N, C-alpha and C positions, 0 to 999 in steps of 0.2 A: 912681760913686753917684749922682752928679747924673744923667746919663744914665739909672739905671734909674729912679730917680725919676719923669725927667720922662715915658722910655715908660710907666710904670704909670699913671701919670697922665693922659696920650691915652689908654690902653687903656680907663682907666672911663670918659672922658668919652665914647667910640668905644661902648662898649656900653651907657652910659644914652641915648643916643642915640637907639639901636636898640632898644632898650626900648620909648620914647618911640614912637617911629613903629610898632612891634606894636602897641601898648595903640592908637594910635589907628586905625590900619585895623583893628584889631577893634571899636572903637566904630563906626566909618565902614560896617564889615560889618552889625553890629547893628539900625543905624538904617534902613540901605538894606533889610534885609529885612524891618522893623519896618514901613516905607513899603510895600512890594511887599505883604504880608500883607494891609492895609486894601483894596488897590485889589485884588488876588485876591479879597476875599471878596461885595466888589460889582461887581464887573466882571461875572459872570454872571447880573448882574439887569438888564443891558441889553437883552436878549432881550424878556425879558417888560415890562419897558418902554413898547416898540415895542409889544408886543399892547395893551398897554393901551390907548395912546394910537391905535391903529389900532380899539377896541371904542367907545373913547368917541367918537372921530367918527364913526362911525355910528350913535353913539345919536343923536349933535344932527343928523345927516342923515336919519335916519328917524323922525325927532319932529316935525313940523312946528310941532305945539301945544303943543309945550316952554315949560311957565312960563320968564318972562324970568329970574329967580333962577337957575332951576337951568344954563338952559343958560349964563349966566355964571359959576357954579359948573364945569360941566363943561370949557368955555374957559378957564378959569383954571388945570386940575388939566393939561390937556391939556400949558399951558406951563408950567406946572412941571414936568410928566415930559419936556418936548424940553430947557427951559434944566438938570436935570439929567444928559440923556444926553449933550449938546454940552459941559457940565462937565467929563465923564468925558473925554469925546474930547480936549478942549485940555489939559488936564491932560495926556495919554499924550503929545503932541505936543509939550507943554513940558517934561517930567522929560525930564533932559539930567544925569546925575551925572556923567557920562563926564568932561564938561566942566571939573568943580572936583578938587580933590588938597587933602589934609590939614585944615586948619583950614576950609579955605573948603568943602572937600564935608562936611565937619560941621556946617556953619552951611545949607548948602546943602539939606542932607536935613533937618536941623531944620524949616526954613519948607517943606520937601515934604510932612511929616508934617501939621501945621496944612494946609495946602489938601488934599490928598488925603482929610483928615479931613473937611474941608467938602464936597468933593465925594459922599463915604459919607453925610454927614448931607443932604445933598440928597437923594440918592438914594433912600433910607430912606425920607423923608418922601415924595418924589412916587410911591413904591411903592405908599403906605399910601394914599393920597388917591386915586389910578387904581384900588386894590381896593376900594375905598369906593364908588366914584363906580360903575363896572363893574357892582358887583351889585346897586343899588339900581335 
């Protein structure tokens, strides 16, 4: 009787442990997918950022009589575009979920979600400024 109770208890602990691991894996998979969704949403905009940067640089080069304030605005927009592009490239280089497991992976992915959201916000802001200045 004692043996069957001990075996039953061990079995319950094993099942509970497996269920927790499965739940943790599901959570991490969901978090990973959310991080990648944000990345995938804005990554295609890199090409447009590069084109906008080129347009603004040509605007500066082809307008020697450009008002100083406008020149400064264009230069700041170019820097914003370049910073946003570098931010995405750095984030992609540094994103290493394979180096973590379990709770550490969950924490890592939660932090990476914040980082990639910042990258997204910077890219969208740079795109908006770039488009506005390219049209003027």
